[in-house]
C-alpha positions in Angstrom: 0.0 0.0 0.0 1.1 3.6 -0.6 2.4 5.3 2.5 1.6 9.0 1.8 -1.1 11.4 0.8 0.5 13.0 -2.2 -2.5 15.1 -3.1 -2.8 17.6 -0.4 -1.6 21.0 -1.7 0.6 23.0 0.7 -0.5 26.6 1.0 1.3 28.5 3.8 -1.0 31.5 3.6 -4.1 29.4 3.9 -2.5 27.3 6.7 -1.8 30.4 8.7 -5.2 31.9 8.2 -6.8 28.6 9.3 -4.6 28.3 12.3 -5.6 31.7 13.7 -9.3 31.1 12.9 -9.4 34.1 10.5 -12.3 32.7 8.6 -13.3 35.9 6.9 -9.9 36.1 5.3 -9.9 32.4 4.5 -13.1 33.0 2.6 -11.6 36.0 0.7 -8.5 34.0 0.0 -10.5 31.1 -1.4 -12.4 33.5 -3.6 -9.2 35.1 -4.9 -7.6 31.7 -5.3 -10.7 30.8 -7.4 -10.1 27.2 -6.4 -13.4 26.0 -7.9 -12.3 26.8 -11.5 -8.7 25.6 -11.1 -7.5 22.8 -13.4 -4.8 22.0 -10.8 -6.6 19.3 -8.8 -4.4 19.6 -5.7 -5.2 23.3 -5.5 -8.9 22.6 -6.0 -8.8 19.9 -3.3 -7.0 22.1 -0.8 -9.6 24.8 -1.3 -12.4 22.3 -0.9 -11.0 20.8 2.3 -10.5 24.3 3.8 -14.1 25.2 2.8 -15.5 22.0 4.4 -13.5 22.4 7.6 -14.8 26.0 8.0 -18.4 24.7 7.6 -18.1 21.6 9.8 -15.6 22.6 12.5 -15.1 26.4 12.7 -18.3 27.5 14.4 -18.9 30.3 11.9 -21.3 33.1 12.4 -24.4 32.8 10.2 -23.3 35.5 7.8 -20.0 33.7 7.2 -21.6 30.3 7.1 -23.9 31.2 4.2 -21.0 32.6 2.1 -18.8 29.5 2.8 -21.8 27.2 2.1 -22.5 28.7 -1.3 -18.9 28.5 -2.3 -18.8 24.9 -1.0 -21.8 23.8 -3.0 -20.3 25.3 -6.2 -17.0 23.5 -5.4 -18.7 20.1 -4.9 -20.7 20.6 -8.1 -17.4 21.3 -10.0 -15.8 18.2 -8.6 -18.8 16.0 -9.4 -18.8 17.3 -13.0 -15.1 17.2 -13.6 -13.4 14.8 -11.1 -15.9 11.9 -11.0 -13.1 9.4 -11.8 -10.5 11.0 -9.4 -10.0 8.9 -6.3 -8.7 11.9 -4.4 -11.9 13.9 -4.9 -14.1 10.8 -4.3 -12.2 10.1 -1.0 -12.7 13.6 0.3 -16.3 13.8 -0.9 -17.1 10.4 0.6 -15.6 11.4 4.0 -17.3 14.8 4.0 -20.7 13.1 3.2 -20.2 10.6 6.0 -19.5 13.1 8.7 -21.4 16.1 7.5 -24.5 14.8 5.5 -26.4 18.0 6.4 -24.1 20.0 4.1 -25.4 18.1 1.0 -28.9 19.1 -0.3 -29.0 15.9 -2.4 -28.3 12.6 -0.5 -25.1 10.9 -1.5 -23.9 7.5 -0.5 -20.6 7.9 1.4 -19.7 4.2 1.4 -20.3 3.9 -2.4 -18.1 7.0 -3.0 -15.3 5.6 -0.8 -15.6 2.2 -2.3 -15.2 3.7 -5.8 -12.2 5.8 -4.5 -10.6 2.7 -3.0 -10.9 0.9 -6.4 -9.3 3.8 -8.2 -6.6 4.5 -5.6 -4.3 1.6 -6.1 -4.6 0.5 -2.4 -4.0 3.8 -0.7 -4.0 3.1 3.1 -5.8 6.3 3.9 -8.6 5.7 1.4 -8.9 2.1 2.7 -9.2 3.3 6.3 -12.0 5.8 5.4 -13.8 3.1 3.4 -13.7 0.6 6.2 -14.9 3.3 8.6 -17.8 4.2 6.4 -19.1 0.6 6.5 -19.3 0.6 10.3 -20.3 -3.1 10.7 -19.1 -5.5 13.3 -17.8 -7.8 10.6 -15.3 -5.1 9.3 -14.4 -3.7 12.8 -11.3 -5.9 13.3 -9.9 -5.1 9.9 -10.8 -1.4 10.5 -9.0 -1.4 13.8 -5.9 -3.0 12.3 -5.7 -0.6 9.4 -6.4 2.4 11.8 -3.6 1.2 14.1 -1.2 0.9 11.1 -2.2 4.3 9.8 -2.1 6.0 13.3 1.4 4.8 13.9 2.6 6.5 10.8 0.1 9.3 10.4 2.7 12.0 11.0 4.5 10.7 7.9 1.2 10.7 6.0 -0.2 14.0 7.2 2.9 16.2 7.0 1.3 19.6 6.4 -0.3 22.1 8.7 -3.6 22.6 7.0 -6.7 22.5 9.2 -7.7 19.3 7.3 -4.4 17.6 8.3 -4.6 18.8 11.9 -8.2 17.6 12.1 -7.2 14.1 10.9 -4.3 13.9 13.3 -6.6 14.7 16.1 -9.4 12.3 15.0 -6.9 9.5 14.6 -5.4 10.0 18.0 -8.7 10.1 19.9 -11.4 8.0 18.3 -12.8 5.9 15.5 -13.3 7.8 12.3 
């Protein structure tokens, strides 16, 4: 299995804004970055993860939430139209749907998205972990625990950046089941 997540785009400016919870400037930065229309998939995915994190974890005021939500829906639509065969997008979308279904006006099947991502990923351990976690059955729990343990032991090698997304996953993996 691959032992890294090669598709998270580093962006020191965005990392800094996220780390100080400056969500108004994160939003403006994402607008200026125009991540939705980028053909550079890692830049698009970095923008999408920042947008999702702001909506799901940042406790935004209503006025900011609506702006981020509109941008997020456009970003998801772009990905579904243009990246439907990209395991990186399907992985992130599947995870976002599994933990934040309320952000999606049309129901999506997180497990199906993650299963497709796993097929396309060439056995990426991170994708496999998220897929097993989305199943949530007693039959897959032992396998999930084994993969989670393997991933957790090396997650700092996997999640080497300082984005809110990477910090989020380091914390989730150190404290609980996905």
